[in-house]
C-alpha positions as CSV (number, residue, x, y, z in Angstrom):
1,M,-25.9,7.0,-8.3
2,S,-22.7,5.0,-7.9
3,R,-21.3,4.7,-4.3
4,Y,-18.0,6.0,-5.6
5,A,-19.3,8.7,-8.0
6,R,-17.9,11.6,-6.0
7,Q,-14.3,10.2,-6.0
8,M,-14.5,8.8,-9.6
9,I,-15.3,12.3,-10.9
10,L,-11.8,13.3,-9.9
11,S,-9.3,13.3,-12.8
12,G,-6.8,11.3,-10.8
13,V,-9.3,8.5,-10.1
14,G,-11.9,7.8,-12.7
15,R,-12.9,4.2,-13.6
16,H,-9.3,3.0,-13.9
17,G,-8.3,4.4,-10.5
18,Q,-11.4,2.9,-8.9
19,A,-10.7,-0.5,-10.4
20,R,-7.2,-0.3,-8.8
21,I,-8.7,0.5,-5.4
22,R,-11.2,-2.3,-5.8
23,A,-8.4,-4.8,-6.7
24,A,-6.2,-3.8,-3.8
25,H,-5.4,-5.9,-0.7
26,L,-4.2,-3.9,2.2
27,L,-2.7,-5.0,5.5
28,V,-3.6,-2.7,8.4
29,V,-1.8,-3.4,11.6
30,G,-3.6,-1.9,14.6
31,A,-7.4,-1.3,15.1
32,G,-7.1,1.6,17.6
33,G,-7.1,5.3,17.2
34,L,-5.1,5.3,13.9
35,G,-6.7,2.1,12.5
36,V,-10.3,3.2,13.0
37,P,-10.2,6.2,10.5
38,V,-8.0,4.1,8.1
39,V,-10.6,1.3,8.1
40,Q,-13.5,3.7,7.9
41,Y,-12.2,5.6,4.9
42,L,-10.5,2.8,3.0
43,A,-13.6,0.7,3.2
44,G,-15.7,3.8,2.2
45,A,-13.4,4.3,-0.8
46,G,-14.1,0.7,-2.0
47,V,-10.8,-1.0,-1.2
48,G,-11.5,-4.7,-2.0
49,R,-9.8,-6.5,0.9
50,I,-8.4,-5.4,4.2
51,T,-6.5,-7.7,6.5
52,L,-6.7,-6.2,10.0
53,V,-4.4,-7.3,12.8
54,D,-4.8,-6.4,16.4
55,P,-4.9,-8.4,19.7
56,D,-7.1,-6.1,21.8
57,I,-10.6,-5.9,23.0
58,V,-12.8,-2.7,23.1
59,E,-12.9,-0.9,26.4
60,A,-14.8,2.3,27.4
61,S,-11.5,4.2,27.8
62,N,-10.9,3.6,24.0
63,L,-14.0,5.4,22.8
64,H,-12.8,9.0,22.8
65,R,-10.5,8.1,20.0
66,Q,-12.2,5.0,18.6
67,P,-15.8,6.1,18.3
68,I,-17.1,3.4,16.0
69,Y,-16.8,0.8,18.8
70,G,-19.5,2.3,21.1
71,A,-21.7,-0.8,20.7
72,Y,-18.9,-3.3,20.9
73,I,-17.5,-3.1,24.4
74,G,-15.7,-6.3,25.4
75,R,-15.4,-7.6,21.8
76,P,-12.2,-7.9,19.9
77,K,-11.5,-4.7,17.9
78,V,-10.8,-6.4,14.7
79,Q,-14.1,-8.2,14.7
80,A,-15.9,-4.9,15.6
81,A,-14.2,-3.1,12.9
82,A,-15.1,-5.8,10.4
83,D,-18.7,-5.7,11.5
84,F,-18.7,-1.9,11.1
85,A,-17.1,-2.0,7.7
86,R,-19.6,-4.6,6.5
87,V,-22.5,-2.2,7.1
88,L,-20.6,0.8,5.8
89,N,-19.6,-1.0,2.5
90,P,-20.5,-4.6,1.8
91,E,-18.2,-4.5,-1.2
92,T,-15.1,-4.4,1.1
93,Y,-14.1,-7.5,2.8
94,V,-12.3,-7.0,6.2
95,M,-10.6,-10.1,7.4
96,P,-9.9,-9.9,11.2
97,H,-6.8,-11.4,12.6
98,I,-6.7,-11.4,16.5
99,A,-3.0,-11.4,17.2
100,W,0.0,-9.2,17.8
101,L,2.1,-8.5,14.8
102,S,5.4,-10.3,15.4
103,P,8.4,-11.7,13.6
104,D,6.5,-15.0,13.6
105,N,3.6,-13.8,11.4
106,A,4.8,-10.6,9.8
107,S,6.3,-12.1,6.6
108,D,3.3,-14.2,5.8
109,L,0.9,-11.3,6.4
110,I,2.9,-8.9,4.3
111,A,3.5,-11.3,1.4
112,T,-0.1,-11.2,0.2
113,A,-0.7,-7.5,0.6
114,D,-0.2,-4.8,-1.9
115,L,0.4,-2.1,0.7
116,V,0.9,-2.1,4.5
117,L,-0.4,0.5,7.0
118,D,1.3,0.7,10.4
119,C,-1.4,1.8,12.7
120,A,-0.1,0.0,15.8
121,D,1.8,2.9,17.2
122,S,4.3,0.4,18.6
123,F,8.0,1.0,18.4
124,A,8.8,-2.7,17.8
125,V,6.0,-3.1,15.2
126,S,7.1,-0.2,13.2
127,Y,10.6,-1.3,12.8
128,L,9.6,-4.9,12.2
129,L,7.2,-3.8,9.4
130,S,9.8,-1.5,7.9
131,D,12.4,-4.3,7.8
132,C,9.9,-6.7,6.2
133,C,8.6,-4.2,3.7
134,M,12.1,-3.1,2.7
135,A,13.0,-6.8,2.0
136,T,10.0,-7.3,-0.1
137,Q,9.7,-3.8,-1.7
138,K,6.2,-3.4,-0.3
139,P,5.1,0.3,0.4
140,L,4.6,1.1,4.1
141,I,2.6,4.0,5.5
142,S,3.5,4.5,9.1
143,A,2.2,6.8,11.7
144,S,2.7,7.6,15.4
145,A,0.9,9.8,17.7
146,L,1.5,11.2,21.2
147,G,-0.1,13.8,23.2
148,L,-0.9,16.7,20.7
149,S,1.5,15.7,18.0
150,G,2.6,13.0,15.6
151,Y,3.8,12.1,12.2
152,V,2.8,10.1,9.0
153,G,5.3,8.9,6.5
154,G,5.6,6.8,3.3
155,F,8.5,4.3,3.5
156,C,9.9,1.4,1.5
157,G,8.4,0.3,-1.8
158,G,11.3,2.2,-3.6
159,A,11.6,4.8,-0.9
160,P,14.0,4.7,2.1
161,S,13.0,2.8,5.1
162,L,11.9,3.9,8.5
163,R,15.4,3.3,9.8
164,A,16.8,5.7,7.3
165,V,14.7,8.5,8.8
166,F,14.6,7.3,12.4
167,P,18.0,5.4,12.9
168,S,18.1,5.9,16.7
169,L,15.9,5.6,19.7
170,P,13.1,8.2,20.0
171,D,13.6,11.2,22.3
172,T,10.9,10.0,24.6
173,L,9.9,6.6,25.9
174,A,6.4,7.7,26.8
175,T,3.4,6.0,25.1
176,C,-0.3,7.1,24.6
177,T,-1.1,4.9,27.7
178,T,1.3,6.9,29.9
179,A,1.3,10.3,28.3
180,G,-2.2,10.5,26.8
181,V,-3.5,11.6,23.4
182,L,-6.6,13.6,22.1
183,G,-8.9,11.7,19.8
184,P,-8.9,14.3,17.0
185,V,-5.1,14.3,16.8
186,V,-4.7,10.5,16.3
187,A,-7.8,10.5,13.9
188,M,-6.3,13.1,11.8
189,L,-3.0,11.2,11.4
190,G,-5.0,8.0,10.5
191,L,-7.0,10.0,7.9
192,I,-3.6,11.1,6.3
193,Q,-2.6,7.5,6.2
194,A,-5.7,6.6,4.4
195,Q,-5.1,9.4,1.9
196,M,-1.5,8.3,1.4
197,A,-2.6,4.7,0.7
198,L,-5.2,5.8,-1.9
199,A,-2.6,8.1,-3.5
200,I,-0.3,5.2,-3.9
201,L,-3.0,2.8,-5.2
202,I,-4.2,5.3,-7.9
203,G,-0.7,6.5,-8.7
204,L,-1.0,10.2,-7.7
205,D,2.1,12.4,-8.3
206,P,4.1,13.2,-6.3
207,S,4.0,9.9,-4.5
208,P,3.7,10.0,-0.7
209,L,6.5,7.4,-0.6
210,G,9.5,9.4,0.6
211,Q,7.4,12.0,2.3
212,L,7.0,12.7,6.0
213,V,4.4,15.0,7.4
214,R,4.4,16.1,11.1
215,Y,1.8,17.9,13.1
216,E,2.1,19.9,16.3
217,M,-1.4,20.6,17.4
218,Q,-0.5,22.5,20.5
219,G,0.0,25.5,18.2
220,F,-1.7,24.1,15.1
221,R,1.6,23.8,13.2
222,S,2.6,21.4,10.5
223,F,5.5,20.8,8.3
224,S,6.7,18.1,5.9
225,F,9.8,17.1,4.0
226,R,10.9,14.6,1.5
227,F,13.6,12.0,2.3
228,D,14.0,10.3,-1.1
229,D,17.8,10.3,-0.8
230,A,18.1,9.5,2.9
231,P,20.9,6.7,3.3
232,E,20.1,3.5,5.0
233,P,22.0,3.0,8.3
234,D,25.6,1.7,8.0
235,G,26.8,-1.4,9.9
236,A,24.8,-3.5,12.4
237,I,21.2,-2.6,13.1
238,H,19.0,-3.7,16.1
239,R,16.8,-6.4,14.6
240,F,13.8,-7.8,16.2
241,I,13.3,-11.6,16.6
242,A,10.5,-13.8,17.8
243,K,10.4,-16.1,20.9
244,S,10.5,-19.1,18.6
245,D,13.9,-17.8,17.3
246,L,15.6,-18.1,20.6
247,L,18.5,-20.6,20.8
248,A,19.7,-22.7,23.8
249,D,23.1,-21.1,23.7
250,D,21.9,-17.5,23.4
251,F,22.9,-14.9,26.0
252,V,19.5,-13.8,26.9
253,V,18.8,-10.9,29.1
254,E,15.4,-10.3,30.6
255,L,15.1,-6.6,31.3
256,R,11.8,-6.8,33.2
257,D,11.7,-7.5,36.9
258,E,9.5,-10.3,38.4
259,S,6.7,-7.9,39.2
260,E,6.4,-7.1,35.5
261,A,7.2,-10.6,34.1
262,P,6.9,-13.3,36.7
263,L,8.4,-15.7,34.1
264,P,11.3,-14.6,32.1
265,V,11.1,-14.8,28.3
266,I,13.1,-18.1,28.4
267,S,14.2,-20.1,31.5
268,H,17.9,-19.5,31.2
269,A,17.6,-15.7,30.8
270,L,19.5,-13.5,33.1
271,R,17.5,-10.8,34.9
272,L,19.4,-7.5,34.5
273,S,18.7,-3.8,34.0
274,V,19.6,-1.5,31.1
275,E,22.1,0.2,33.5
276,D,24.0,-3.0,34.1
277,F,25.6,-2.8,30.7
278,G,28.6,-0.7,29.7
279,V,32.4,-0.7,29.7
280,D,32.5,-3.0,32.7
281,G,30.1,-5.7,31.3
282,P,28.5,-8.1,31.8
283,F,29.5,-9.6,28.4
284,P,28.5,-12.7,26.5
285,D,30.9,-15.5,25.7
286,P,32.8,-15.2,22.4
287,G,30.5,-16.4,19.6
288,Q,27.3,-16.0,21.6
289,R,24.4,-14.1,20.3
290,T,23.0,-11.5,22.7
291,V,19.2,-11.2,23.0
292,F,17.6,-8.4,25.0
293,A,14.0,-8.8,25.9
294,C,11.4,-6.4,27.3
295,R,7.7,-5.5,26.7
296,S,8.0,-3.0,23.9
297,G,11.5,-3.3,22.6
298,L,12.5,0.2,24.0
299,R,14.5,-1.0,26.9
300,S,16.1,-3.7,24.7
301,W,17.3,-1.0,22.2
302,R,18.8,1.1,25.0
303,A,20.6,-1.9,26.5
304,A,21.9,-2.9,23.0
305,D,23.2,0.8,22.6
306,R,25.0,0.4,25.8
307,L,26.6,-2.9,25.0
308,R,27.4,-2.3,21.2
309,P,30.5,0.0,21.8
310,H,32.2,-2.7,24.0
311,W,31.2,-5.9,22.2
312,S,31.2,-6.7,18.5
313,G,29.1,-9.8,18.4
314,E,25.5,-10.2,17.2
315,I,22.7,-8.4,19.2
316,V,19.1,-8.9,18.6
317,L,15.9,-7.5,20.3
318,L,12.8,-9.3,21.5
319,A,9.6,-7.4,22.2
320,D,7.4,-9.6,24.4
321,P,4.0,-7.9,24.9
322,P,1.3,-9.4,27.3
323,T,-0.4,-12.5,25.9
324,I,-3.9,-11.4,27.3
325,L,-6.2,-9.2,25.4
326,T,-6.2,-5.5,26.6
327,G,-7.8,-2.4,25.5
328,E,-4.8,-0.1,25.7
329,N,-3.8,0.1,22.1
330,S,-3.8,3.7,20.9
């Protein structure tokens, strides 16, 4: 019996749908709690090629939400996931890419993909992927989990962007590392991402693009809504740039103290805090571009929000995660 017989028997799949799944090249950003079920079920479904991007190594603290990595402690997650997928389905090729997703590599990685899945659960990565997918009209399936809740949505590719639904800073600045997460919660959201991706590939109607699903597992509640007509934000947006985009005459603000970042993002950066900005300054010189830098982009966004009402020049954000491999990706 064919490996895919049970899904090909579905009227929405058949031989034609399976051929579309087989021909697809997907970009999956993040090999953690969201990325693990995404890779499992998309490889199982017969997706032809998956480019998997993540900088982290497997640690024991990952395994409650990343159970396929039990035999891979200390190895890069993307390599472990590629090995697992090869055993699960030799017909799917997973290309591991050990790196952070950044403005330096995002455009090239997205250019060759048919569909993008945001499994990094990173504030900066989500907005960067949305901006790039919106510019190239590539579909984006993005998810985020925290504690006992989270959401999955289909953006871009003809639907509104992530910025149209989430134009402002999130209500909480907590992360899975600081607030925790239960494995089944994040796995469930990853499974929905995989289902949305397959629905797009085979053309199921209604499309998940323009749909957001939210789960609150404290009380086992869920709700969803469509945002097909959500307007894109007016005016200036907080755009993310790469370190390589920094200019010698930029007004660069390093928002991390020396204990967090012994070396600033660039030598001429000023070390200031978010609270330093407001009606009384400090302000860049006329014509200068302002660059706010921090680890995740969240403090940079907050500082930009405080500066914007009092200064009309260009403001960009820089998320500068650690360069070493860690196991703390959710």
